[in-house]
C-alpha positions in Angstrom: 108.6 85.9 96.8 106.9 83.3 94.7 103.7 84.0 92.8 100.5 81.9 92.7 99.4 80.7 89.3 96.7 83.4 89.2 99.0 86.2 90.3 101.4 85.2 87.5 98.5 85.3 85.0 97.5 88.8 86.3 101.2 90.0 86.0 101.4 88.7 82.4 98.1 90.4 81.5 99.5 93.7 82.9 102.8 93.3 81.0 101.1 92.4 77.7 98.6 95.2 77.9 101.3 97.8 78.7 103.4 96.4 75.8 100.5 96.8 73.3 98.9 100.1 74.6 101.7 102.0 76.3 99.6 102.4 79.5 98.4 100.1 82.2 95.1 98.3 82.1 92.2 99.0 84.4 91.1 96.4 87.0 88.0 95.7 84.8 90.2 95.1 81.7 92.4 92.7 83.7 89.2 90.9 84.9 87.8 90.7 81.4 91.0 89.2 80.0 91.1 86.5 82.7 87.3 86.0 82.7 87.0 87.2 86.3 83.7 88.9 87.0 84.7 90.4 90.4 86.8 93.6 90.3 87.4 93.0 94.0 89.2 89.7 93.2 91.3 91.4 90.6 92.1 94.2 93.1 93.2 91.5 95.6 95.6 89.9 93.1 97.1 93.3 92.1 97.5 94.2 95.8 99.4 91.0 96.4 101.7 91.8 93.4 102.4 95.2 95.0 103.2 93.6 98.4 105.5 91.1 96.7 107.3 93.9 94.8 106.3 92.8 91.3 104.3 95.9 90.5 103.7 99.4 92.0 100.8 101.8 91.6 99.9 105.3 92.6 97.2 105.6 95.3 93.7 106.2 94.0 94.6 106.7 90.4 93.3 104.8 87.4 95.8 103.1 85.0 98.8 103.7 87.4 100.1 100.1 87.5 103.8 99.7 86.7 105.8 96.5 86.4 108.9 96.5 88.6 111.9 95.3 86.5 113.7 92.1 87.5 111.3 91.2 90.4 109.9 88.1 88.7 113.4 86.6 88.2 114.1 87.0 91.9 116.1 90.1 91.0 116.2 93.5 92.6 113.9 96.3 93.3 114.8 100.0 93.6 114.4 101.5 97.1 114.9 105.2 97.8 118.0 106.2 99.7 116.4 108.7 102.1 119.3 109.9 104.1 122.4 109.5 106.3 122.0 108.3 109.8 124.8 109.5 112.2 125.0 108.4 115.8 123.4 111.0 118.0 122.7 113.5 115.2 119.5 114.3 113.2 118.9 112.3 110.0 120.4 114.1 107.0 118.0 113.8 104.1 119.2 113.1 100.6 117.8 113.7 97.2 114.9 111.3 97.0 115.7 110.5 93.4 118.7 108.3 94.4 117.7 104.6 94.6 119.6 101.5 95.7 118.8 98.1 94.2 118.0 95.5 96.8 116.9 91.8 96.6 113.2 91.7 95.9 112.6 89.0 98.4 114.2 90.9 101.3 111.0 92.9 102.1 107.5 91.6 102.8 106.0 94.8 101.3 108.3 96.5 98.8 106.2 99.7 99.0 107.2 100.1 102.6 111.0 100.0 102.2 113.7 102.6 102.2 117.5 102.7 102.6 119.7 104.7 105.0 123.5 105.2 104.9 125.1 104.7 108.3 127.8 107.2 109.5 129.8 106.3 112.6 130.7 103.2 114.6 128.0 103.3 117.3 126.5 99.9 116.2 129.9 98.1 115.7 128.9 95.2 118.0 125.9 94.6 115.8 128.3 94.4 112.9 127.1 97.6 111.3 129.9 99.9 110.3 130.5 103.4 108.9 129.3 103.5 105.3 127.0 100.5 105.4 123.5 100.8 103.8 120.7 99.5 106.0 117.5 98.4 104.4 114.5 99.4 106.5 110.8 98.3 106.3 108.3 100.7 107.7 106.8 98.9 110.7 105.4 100.7 113.8 105.5 97.6 116.1 108.9 95.8 116.2 109.5 92.4 117.7 111.9 91.8 120.6 115.5 91.9 119.4 114.7 93.8 116.2 117.1 96.5 115.1 115.0 99.7 114.7 115.2 103.2 113.3 113.5 105.6 115.6 113.3 109.3 116.3 113.9 109.9 120.0 112.6 113.0 121.8 112.6 114.9 118.5 116.4 114.9 118.7 117.1 113.0 115.5 117.0 109.5 114.2 118.8 106.6 115.9 119.6 103.1 114.9 119.1 100.9 118.0 118.4 97.4 119.1 115.8 97.2 121.8 118.8 96.1 124.0 122.3 97.6 124.1 124.4 96.4 121.1 127.6 97.6 122.8 128.2 95.7 126.1 130.3 98.7 127.5 127.3 101.0 127.2 124.4 100.6 129.6 122.1 102.9 127.7 118.5 101.9 127.0 116.0 103.3 124.6 114.0 106.2 126.1 110.5 105.5 127.2 108.1 104.5 124.4 105.9 107.7 124.6 109.0 109.7 123.6 110.0 107.5 120.7 108.6 107.3 117.2 109.6 104.1 115.4 110.2 104.7 111.7 110.9 101.0 110.8 112.8 97.8 111.3 116.1 97.0 109.7 115.7 93.9 107.5 119.1 93.9 105.8 122.3 95.6 105.1 124.6 96.2 102.1 128.3 96.7 102.6 131.2 97.6 100.2 134.6 96.3 101.0 
């Protein structure tokens, strides 16, 4: 995602400050460097950089801003591979330290993304095959036709379009009060 002129300036101040000092600047220091008197304005610009995947920061901690490598060049961002999703079986969690590089512009908010490995052929008509990696953005309210990851009746995670993806199956998603939507699939990575 493209940056505004001011967002680019904020990003450069962060990079420069970290390069000189070895730790990230405070919002006040960013504002001072750019001659911005409002910390709220600086906070807004940093929040936009987080949403666009250029920086990340720890919640409610001072000096926790980190620049995400490659994002400015339209490169990739690391997302955690959180598990394997098998048709009709519970989600098998993986070691959260494994990450997958995905295109930075694939997610609206990079902090809300994760990756799942698909096991099985239950979504073959949606062109999702065994071994594919699906990129998911946490979103509680999907749009019609979205491919979602949900936990149904506490029985494990499912990958499902809000309508059947296999014409031979006439199954539907169980009633909304028994489903917890984990996110919406925004992309896929496949090895041939």
